[in-house]
N, C-alpha and C positions, 0 to 999 in steps of 0.2 A: 419601506426601510428595506435595503438589499442585504440578505443573510446568504445568498447562493453560495452552497459548499463549493462549487466547480470554480467560481470566482475566488473564494477563498484559498483553495488550493494553487490556483494559478497564481495569485499573489505571493504565496509561500515561495514557489517554485522560481519566480522570476525576481526574487530578492525584495519587494516590496512587503516587507515583515510589519510595520505599523497596519497599513491596511488589512493584512492577514489576522492579526490579532484582534484588530476592532472588529472584523466581522466575526470571527470565533466567539466573542465574548457576546454577540447578539444572538448566536445559534439558540433555537429550539431543539428539544430532545430529537426530533426527526430530521434537523439539519445536522446533527452531531453523528446520527444514523448514516446519512447520506455521505458525508465528509469521510467517515470510516471506511466506507465501501467505495469512496473514489480512491482514497489512498491506497487501498489496499489493491484496487483495479490497475493503479498508475504503477505500483510496485510491480505486479505481476507483468505488466507490459515491460517495464525497463529491466526487470531480471532476465526475462526471456530474450531480450535483443543484446545482452552480454553473456549470459551463461547458457549451457544446455543440460538438458536431463541426462544422467549418467557420467558425467565429467568428473575429473580427478577434485576432491575436496580443497586441495591446496588453494587454486586461485579464489573460491568463495571465501576461504580462512583470512586470507591475505586482504581482499576487498571489505570484509567485516571489520578487521583491525583498522584499515586504512580510513573507513566511514566514521568509525568510534574516533579515529585519533584527530580528524578533521571536525566533527561535529557534536561530540560528547564532552562537553566542556570539562565536568567533573571525574569524567572517566567511570562513573557508576550509575549513568543514566542509561544505558543500553546493556542488557546482558548479552554477552557474545553468543551464548549458545541458543537463546531466543532470536539473535538476529540471523543467525546461520539457519535456525529451523525456518524462518520467514521466507531466506531464499530458496531451499530445498522445497518447501510448500509450493513456492511459486513453480518450481519446475515441476511439480507433482511427484515427486519422491518422498513427500512426508505429508502428514494430514494438514488441512488448514488450521490457522492458529486464530483463535477469538480475537475479537476487538476490544482488549482489555487496554488498560491506559499504558501498559508498559510495551505491548504490541504497536500502538500507536506511535509512540516515540520512536521505537525501534525502526519501525516502517519508515518514518519522516526521515531519520538520520540515512537509512540505506537508500532512500529516494534522492535525497540530496547529493548523495555521492554518487549515486550512478548516474545522475544527470548533468552533474558538474564533470564528471569523467568524461562525458560525451560530447560537452561543449556545445549543447543544440542552439539552434536559431530559434525564434520565436516562432516560427511557423511549425518546426519540428516539434517545439513544445507542446503547442496546439494540437497536433497529430496525435503526441502520447496522450493528452487528457480526453480527447475524442475516444481514443481506444480504450483508455481507463475507465470513461462512462460506460462503453459497451461491455467492456469486462465485468465492471461493478453490477450492470444490470444482470449478465448472464448469470454470475454467482448468486445473485438475490433470487433470480428463477429457480437456480439449481436447488438452492436451500428450501423453497417451498415446494419442491417436487418430492414425492415419495420416494424411497430406494426402491429398487426392482423387486418385485415379489413380496413388498408390503401389501397388506391387505387394504383395500377401498375403504373409505369411511363407511359407505353403505353395507360393505360385508361384513362389519363389525356390530352390527344391532342384532 
């Protein structure tokens, strides 16, 4: 049974929603964690293709409003402040946002908006997914590392 989080995310981003939902329904906990990491990595890559650190806030606010208008059917599923925080975190201007349900929904809406605005070919989309996997792996490695100056485990004994 294929539960590959990469395939599920690709299905979402190419509009194959039934296959995407079917895969999500089969996910084990480890699949969900990988999917959340890939989603965050893809958003990081897509945000950095469109926005730059230190830029004016207005384009980010307009983009978030546009993405919510297109993909948040109820108008209540994506908190605009959370969505903006996700963009600024991807640019390194805010702390990372944890993978909770609200952040996953917001990341999905933002990613769909960014990629639709770019009108990517299948090849370009695949390149983003490869870069997203790399970004997800890098952030997982960073999370496993101790902060600089933290005592090593052997120093605590």
